[in-house]
C-alpha positions in Angstrom: -85.5 -146.0 -84.1 -83.6 -143.6 -81.8 -80.6 -141.9 -83.1 -77.4 -142.0 -80.9 -74.9 -139.3 -80.9 -71.4 -139.6 -79.5 -69.8 -137.2 -77.1 -66.3 -135.9 -77.5 -64.9 -138.9 -75.6 -66.8 -141.4 -77.8 -69.5 -142.4 -75.2 -73.0 -142.7 -76.7 -75.5 -140.0 -75.7 -79.1 -140.9 -76.4 -81.4 -138.2 -77.8 -85.1 -137.9 -77.5 -87.2 -138.0 -80.6 -88.7 -134.7 -81.5 -92.3 -134.3 -80.5 -94.4 -131.7 -82.3 -95.9 -129.2 -80.0 -97.8 -126.0 -80.2 -97.8 -122.9 -78.1 -101.1 -121.5 -76.7 -102.6 -118.5 -78.4 -102.7 -115.6 -76.0 -105.5 -113.2 -76.6 -106.1 -111.7 -73.2 -104.9 -108.7 -71.3 -101.3 -107.7 -72.3 -101.0 -110.9 -74.3 -101.5 -113.1 -71.2 -103.8 -116.2 -71.3 -106.4 -114.5 -69.1 -109.7 -113.2 -70.4 -110.5 -109.6 -71.0 -112.3 -108.0 -68.0 -116.1 -108.0 -68.3 -118.5 -106.0 -66.2 -120.1 -108.0 -63.4 -123.8 -107.7 -63.3 -125.6 -108.7 -60.1 -129.1 -108.4 -58.8 -130.1 -109.4 -55.3 -133.7 -110.6 -54.7 -135.8 -111.1 -51.6 -134.6 -113.7 -49.1 -136.3 -117.1 -49.1 -137.0 -118.8 -45.8 -136.2 -122.4 -45.7 -137.5 -124.6 -42.9 -135.0 -127.2 -41.4 -136.1 -130.6 -42.5 -134.3 -133.7 -41.2 -134.5 -136.8 -43.4 -134.1 -139.1 -40.5 -137.0 -137.5 -38.6 -139.7 -136.8 -41.2 -139.1 -139.6 -43.7 -138.2 -139.7 -47.4 -141.5 -138.5 -48.9 -141.9 -135.5 -46.6 -138.2 -134.6 -47.1 -138.6 -134.7 -50.9 -141.8 -132.7 -50.7 -140.0 -130.0 -48.7 -137.2 -129.9 -51.2 -139.6 -129.6 -54.1 -141.4 -126.8 -52.3 -138.2 -124.9 -51.7 -137.1 -125.4 -55.3 -140.4 -123.9 -56.5 -139.9 -120.9 -54.2 -136.3 -120.4 -55.5 -137.4 -120.7 -59.2 -140.4 -118.4 -58.6 -138.2 -115.8 -56.9 -135.6 -116.0 -59.7 -138.3 -115.6 -62.4 -139.7 -112.6 -60.5 -136.3 -111.0 -60.2 -135.5 -111.6 -63.9 -138.9 -110.2 -64.9 -138.2 -107.0 -63.0 -134.5 -106.5 -63.8 -133.7 -108.0 -67.2 -134.1 -104.8 -69.2 -131.7 -103.0 -66.9 -128.9 -105.3 -67.9 -129.4 -105.2 -71.6 -131.2 -108.5 -72.0 -134.1 -107.1 -73.9 -137.2 -109.2 -74.5 -135.4 -112.6 -74.0 -137.4 -115.3 -72.2 -136.0 -117.0 -69.1 -136.1 -120.8 -69.4 -135.6 -122.9 -66.2 -135.0 -126.5 -66.9 
């Protein structure tokens, strides 16, 4: 049931019911809701050549085979890069899992 207040001239003034709210917890830089800066670690590997394959020209099976081949190249290059550089970035003996 809403409460009704009356103004000085006697006209009813509807009020909104109070809604509980909470303010966000700020734990970032200068109390702002942004994260603390973290160092950006980046490693660039060798380029991978990808042949242009048009689905309309080669057909569905050949297109999927080309995509699978390219995916295997990307995953292999990523594993190679991780194997060479993981200790430089403080990752230690962790194993890379690609799902």
